[in-house]
C-alpha positions in Angstrom: -40.8 83.5 23.6 -40.2 82.1 20.2 -40.4 85.4 18.3 -38.1 86.8 20.8 -35.5 84.1 20.4 -35.8 84.2 16.7 -35.1 88.3 17.2 -31.5 87.8 19.0 -30.7 85.1 15.8 -31.2 87.8 13.3 -29.4 90.4 15.2 -26.3 88.0 16.0 -24.1 87.4 13.4 -23.4 84.0 13.8 -26.1 82.4 12.4 -25.0 83.9 8.8 -21.9 82.2 9.7 -23.6 78.7 10.3 -25.8 79.4 6.5 -22.6 80.3 4.2 -21.5 77.1 6.2 -24.4 75.1 4.8 -24.3 76.7 2.0 -20.7 76.0 1.4 -21.3 72.6 2.3 -23.8 72.1 -0.3 -21.7 73.4 -3.0 -18.9 71.3 -2.3 -20.2 68.3 -2.0 -22.9 68.5 -5.3 -19.3 70.2 -7.2 -17.1 67.3 -5.9 -19.1 64.7 -6.8 -19.4 66.0 -10.1 -16.0 66.3 -11.1 -14.7 63.2 -9.3 -17.6 60.4 -10.7 -15.9 58.1 -13.1 -16.8 55.9 -15.6 -15.5 52.1 -15.6 -12.8 52.7 -18.5 -11.5 55.1 -16.0 -10.5 52.5 -13.4 -9.1 50.4 -15.9 -6.0 52.9 -15.7 -3.4 51.9 -13.9 -4.0 56.3 -11.9 -7.0 56.8 -10.7 -6.2 60.8 -9.7 -5.1 60.9 -13.8 -8.4 60.5 -14.8 -10.2 62.5 -12.8 -8.2 65.4 -14.2 -9.1 63.7 -17.7 -12.2 63.9 -17.1 -12.2 67.5 -16.2 -10.9 68.4 -19.2 -13.8 66.4 -20.8 -16.3 67.9 -19.2 -16.6 71.5 -20.1 -19.0 72.6 -17.2 -16.7 71.4 -14.7 -13.5 72.2 -16.4 -14.8 76.1 -16.5 -15.5 76.4 -13.4 -12.9 75.1 -12.0 -10.9 77.1 -14.8 -13.2 80.7 -13.3 -12.0 79.4 -9.3 -8.2 78.8 -9.8 -8.0 82.2 -11.5 -9.9 84.6 -8.9 -8.3 83.2 -6.4 -4.5 83.5 -8.1 -5.3 86.5 -8.5 -6.6 87.5 -5.0 -3.5 85.9 -3.7 -0.9 87.7 -5.7 -2.9 91.2 -5.1 -1.1 91.1 -1.5 -2.0 95.1 -1.3 -5.5 94.2 -1.4 -8.1 93.8 1.8 -9.3 90.9 -0.1 -6.1 89.7 -1.3 -5.1 89.2 1.9 -8.4 87.4 3.0 -7.4 85.0 0.1 -4.4 83.8 1.3 -6.1 82.6 4.6 -7.3 79.7 2.7 -3.2 78.6 2.9 -3.4 79.3 6.7 -1.7 76.7 9.2 -4.5 75.5 11.7 -2.9 77.6 14.5 -4.2 80.9 12.4 -8.2 79.3 13.2 -9.8 79.5 15.9 -10.1 76.4 17.9 -7.3 74.7 15.1 -5.9 72.2 17.6 -9.6 71.2 18.4 -10.0 71.4 14.5 -7.0 69.3 13.2 -7.6 66.0 15.8 -10.9 66.1 14.5 -9.6 66.5 10.5 -6.7 64.0 11.5 -8.7 61.4 12.6 -11.5 61.5 10.3 -8.4 61.4 7.3 -6.9 59.1 9.1 -9.6 56.4 9.0 -10.7 57.1 5.6 -6.6 56.4 4.0 -6.1 53.3 6.9 -9.2 51.3 5.1 -8.6 52.8 1.1 -4.8 51.8 1.2 -5.1 48.3 2.9 -8.2 47.4 0.8 -6.9 44.3 -1.7 -6.2 44.7 -5.2 -9.4 45.1 -7.5 -8.9 42.0 -9.7 -12.2 43.1 -11.7 -10.1 46.0 -14.0 -6.8 44.1 -12.9 -5.4 47.4 -11.0 -3.5 48.2 -7.4 -3.6 51.3 -7.8 0.0 52.1 -6.0 0.4 55.7 -7.4 -3.3 56.6 -5.9 -2.2 55.0 -2.2 0.6 56.8 -1.6 -0.9 60.3 -2.9 -3.6 59.3 -0.1 -0.9 59.2 2.3 1.2 62.3 1.1 -2.7 64.1 1.1 -2.8 62.2 4.7 0.3 64.4 5.4 -0.8 67.3 3.9 -4.1 67.8 6.0 -2.1 67.6 9.7 0.0 70.5 8.2 -2.6 72.4 6.9 -5.9 72.7 6.6 -6.4 73.2 2.3 -4.8 69.6 2.8 -8.2 68.2 3.3 -9.3 69.5 -0.2 -6.9 67.0 -2.5 -7.6 64.4 0.1 -11.5 64.1 0.2 -11.1 64.8 -3.5 -9.1 61.4 -3.9 -11.1 59.2 -1.4 -14.0 59.8 -3.5 -12.5 59.1 -6.4 -10.8 56.2 -5.1 -13.9 54.9 -3.3 -15.7 55.3 -7.3 -13.8 51.7 -8.3 -16.0 49.7 -6.0 -18.9 50.7 -7.6 -18.2 48.6 -10.6 -19.5 46.0 -11.9 -22.6 45.3 -9.8 -23.6 49.0 -9.3 -25.5 50.5 -6.3 -22.1 50.4 -3.7 -23.0 52.0 -0.4 -21.2 55.1 0.7 -23.0 54.9 4.0 -19.7 53.0 6.0 -17.2 55.8 5.4 -20.1 59.3 5.5 -19.4 60.7 8.6 -15.6 61.1 7.7 -16.2 62.5 4.8 -18.5 64.8 6.2 -16.2 66.3 8.2 -13.2 66.7 5.8 -16.2 68.4 3.5 -17.0 71.0 6.4 -13.5 71.7 7.3 -12.7 72.6 3.4 -16.1 74.6 3.8 -14.8 76.6 6.5 -11.6 77.3 4.8 -13.7 78.5 1.8 -15.6 81.0 4.3 -13.5 82.4 6.2 -12.0 84.2 2.9 -15.4 86.3 2.8 -16.1 85.9 6.7 -12.7 86.0 8.2 -14.3 86.0 11.9 -16.0 83.0 11.7 -17.2 82.0 15.1 -15.9 78.1 16.0 -19.7 78.7 17.0 -20.9 78.0 13.7 -18.8 75.4 12.3 -19.9 73.2 15.8 -23.5 73.6 14.9 -23.3 72.6 11.7 -20.9 69.7 12.1 -23.0 68.6 14.8 -26.3 68.8 13.3 -24.8 67.1 10.1 -23.3 64.3 11.8 -27.2 64.2 14.2 -28.8 64.3 10.9 -27.9 60.7 10.0 -28.9 59.4 12.8 -32.5 61.1 12.7 -33.7 60.7 9.4 -33.1 56.8 10.2 -35.0 57.2 12.9 -37.8 58.7 11.2 -37.5 56.1 8.7 -37.6 53.7 10.9 -40.9 55.0 12.5 -42.2 55.0 9.1 -41.6 51.4 8.8 -43.4 50.7 12.2 -40.4 49.2 13.3 -40.9 49.1 16.9 -44.4 46.9 16.5 -43.0 45.2 13.2 -39.5 44.0 13.2 -38.4 41.5 15.0 -34.0 42.0 15.2 -33.8 38.4 16.6 -34.6 37.4 12.9 -31.3 39.3 11.6 -28.8 36.7 13.5 -30.0 34.0 11.4 -29.7 35.8 8.3 -25.9 37.2 8.8 -25.0 33.6 9.8 -25.7 32.3 6.6 -23.8 34.9 5.0 -20.9 34.1 7.8 -20.7 35.9 10.2 -20.3 34.2 13.9 -19.9 31.2 11.8 -17.9 29.8 14.4 -20.7 29.1 16.3 -22.9 26.0 15.9 -26.4 26.6 14.9 -28.0 25.3 18.2 -26.0 28.4 19.6 -27.3 30.6 16.7 -30.9 29.9 18.0 -30.0 30.3 21.7 -28.6 33.8 20.4 -31.6 34.6 18.9 -33.9 33.7 21.8 -31.8 35.9 24.0 -32.3 38.7 21.3 -36.5 38.1 21.0 -36.7 38.4 24.7 -34.1 42.4 25.2 -35.4 43.0 21.4 -37.6 45.9 22.5 -35.5 47.4 25.1 -32.7 47.2 22.1 -35.6 48.8 19.4 -36.6 51.6 22.1 -32.8 52.5 22.9 -32.8 52.8 18.9 -35.1 55.3 18.0 -34.3 56.8 21.0 -30.8 57.6 19.8 -31.9 58.1 16.7 -35.2 60.2 16.2 -33.7 62.2 19.7 -30.8 63.3 17.9 -32.7 66.8 17.1 -32.6 67.5 20.8 -28.4 67.2 20.4 -28.0 70.8 21.7 -30.2 70.6 24.6 -28.3 70.4 27.6 -24.6 70.2 28.4 -24.6 66.6 28.9 -27.1 65.7 25.6 -24.2 66.4 22.9 -21.9 63.5 25.4 -25.3 61.3 25.8 -25.5 61.2 22.1 -22.6 60.3 20.7 -21.5 57.7 23.6 -24.8 56.3 22.8 -24.2 56.0 19.3 -21.2 54.7 19.8 -22.8 52.1 21.6 -25.6 51.3 19.0 -22.9 50.7 16.1 -21.0 48.3 18.6 -24.3 46.7 19.7 -25.1 46.0 16.1 -22.0 45.1 14.7 -21.5 42.3 17.5 -25.2 40.5 17.1 -25.3 41.0 12.9 -21.1 41.8 12.3 -22.5 45.4 10.1 -19.3 47.3 11.3 -19.7 50.9 11.0 -16.6 51.5 13.0 -15.9 55.1 11.1 -19.0 56.2 12.6 -17.5 55.4 15.9 -14.4 57.0 15.6 -15.9 60.4 14.0 -17.9 60.2 17.3 -15.2 59.7 19.7 -13.1 62.2 18.3 -15.6 64.6 18.5 -16.5 64.3 21.8 -13.0 64.3 22.7 -11.9 67.7 21.0 -15.3 69.3 21.5 -17.3 68.4 24.4 -15.5 66.7 27.4 -14.3 69.4 30.0 -16.6 72.8 30.4 -17.8 74.7 27.6 -19.6 78.2 26.8 -22.7 79.1 27.7 -24.2 80.0 23.8 -22.9 76.2 22.7 -25.8 75.0 24.4 -28.9 78.5 24.8 -31.9 78.8 22.7 -30.5 80.2 20.1 -28.2 77.7 19.3 -30.9 74.9 20.1 -33.6 76.6 17.7 -31.3 76.7 14.8 -30.1 73.2 15.1 -33.7 71.6 15.2 -33.6 73.9 11.9 -30.6 72.6 10.4 -31.3 68.9 11.1 -34.9 68.8 10.2 -34.3 70.9 6.7 -30.8 68.5 6.3 -32.4 66.0 3.2 -32.4 70.0 1.4 -28.6 71.1 1.6 -27.3 67.7 2.1 -27.6 63.6 1.8 -28.6 62.6 5.3 -28.3 58.7 5.1 -31.5 56.8 6.4 -30.7 53.5 7.4 -34.2 51.5 8.2 -35.3 47.7 7.1 -37.5 45.1 8.7 -36.2 42.1 9.8 -37.5 39.1 7.4 -38.2 35.3 8.6 -36.7 34.1 5.4 -33.4 35.5 3.7 -30.7 34.1 0.8 -27.3 33.1 1.0 -25.1 32.9 -2.0 -22.3 30.6 -2.1 -19.1 31.2 -4.7 -17.4 27.9 -5.6 -14.7 27.5 -8.5 -14.1 24.5 -10.1 -9.9 24.1 -11.5 -9.5 22.1 -14.7 -9.1 18.5 -12.7 -12.9 18.9 -11.6 -12.0 20.2 -7.8 -14.0 22.3 -6.4 -12.8 25.4 -3.9 -15.0 28.0 -1.7 -14.7 31.3 -2.2 -15.1 33.8 0.8 -16.8 37.3 0.0 -13.9 38.4 0.9 -12.0 37.0 -2.0 -14.0 39.8 -4.1 -12.6 42.4 -2.6 -13.5 45.3 -3.2 -17.1 44.5 -3.8 -17.0 42.2 -0.7 -20.1 43.9 0.7 -22.4 43.9 -2.1 -21.5 39.9 -2.6 -22.2 39.7 1.1 -25.3 41.2 1.1 -26.1 39.2 -1.6 -27.5 42.3 -4.3 -26.9 39.6 -7.3 -30.7 40.8 -8.4 -28.7 41.4 -12.5 -27.1 37.6 -12.4 -30.1 35.8 -11.4 -33.3 35.0 -13.9 -35.6 33.5 -10.9 -38.0 35.6 -9.4 -36.9 37.4 -6.3 -38.7 38.6 -2.6 -36.4 41.5 -2.1 -34.6 40.4 0.6 -31.2 41.4 1.3 -29.4 39.5 3.9 -32.0 39.5 5.8 -33.3 42.7 5.6 -36.7 43.7 3.8 -39.0 47.4 3.1 -42.3 45.9 1.4 -44.2 45.4 4.1 -46.6 43.3 2.3 -43.8 41.1 1.3 -43.1 40.6 4.9 -46.7 39.8 6.2 -46.7 36.7 3.2 -43.2 36.0 4.7 -44.8 35.7 8.0 -47.7 34.2 7.8 -46.9 31.4 4.8 -46.3 27.9 5.7 -45.0 26.7 2.9 -42.9 28.4 -0.4 -45.8 28.1 -2.5 -48.0 30.3 0.1 -45.4 32.9 -0.8 -44.8 33.0 -4.5 
């Protein structure tokens, strides 16, 4: 049966489209991050977009590649009489010129909108002393272009990556996971535009399968990482509530109320963990039947809402993309090919091999019974003390909330971040210790 399924895939053309999309996406992701990764000195300037062009001019390899691509595209577009020239011009097609263009447009619009809304509303960067007003306006213009024509997603995603880069300074280690899914959608749409130049009849089937596998891979590898940590047996979800409360989440609740919430989570912790593993590891079976895409997309959204309610970890952009994908492609009757064995086999291969062609996020940790909590106070000239919440340090509030301040502390640390730890040996010592001396 397996040999028969593989032979059918080889005989059809759509799997070639899927492979082309995967290869193009991998190149796009690597090239964009290489081109728009800027130094700290670049963010000291008022316009980030100018610094992208300046960095491109100073990077010989990136400049050469970009110049070659631009020249090739211009030549092909100008040569309107050639067949390939006409194909090259297809990169400027309207949404209606693409199969299922209306659905793609809605999905890309939602992804671009959540990114632009988030980035244009964050406070000024006080570390660099810049507000980046021009870049915020450019983000909105690029979003308008993306809604108008698919080609607009390319400048939009480049501006997004460059703008987010400021958050990696001065502490480093900024997590890009919170807005990973909408960036992946935009990159995949951009990959589709390029593939259509060479494979003009690329099927919606291929795009949908690769995109869903790209999204599912993030959940799948998070679940696999949890299994590697023996998460089901070792983790105690109730431990995370006091840790997040100490860092400001559910601050309106008293300590006795937090204890009650932690006690309740201790009771329902096992069913919650089982649901999490099924929703994440089970993502490898995204295309098993007509119902599974809906179940997974809804289940993932419920998972994020539950995590937010108990810990304050908010992946609302992931929820927006999951719901948008559900609404655009998986409500109503779908063609049988979406769920046939050929699609199932290819989807499993793409998800398992995703670490080779993209950068799936694996979110997994163990909840520690001990946690660090940092407090930030300022003293003015009169000696008055004012408490500063982590949000004051935006756009770096995330790192300060997590307590990732190893570089600023000379004392020994246990590798705990926001109550989360990965070292099981340290966790064993924390769970068995009766005093601080036993821990160290």
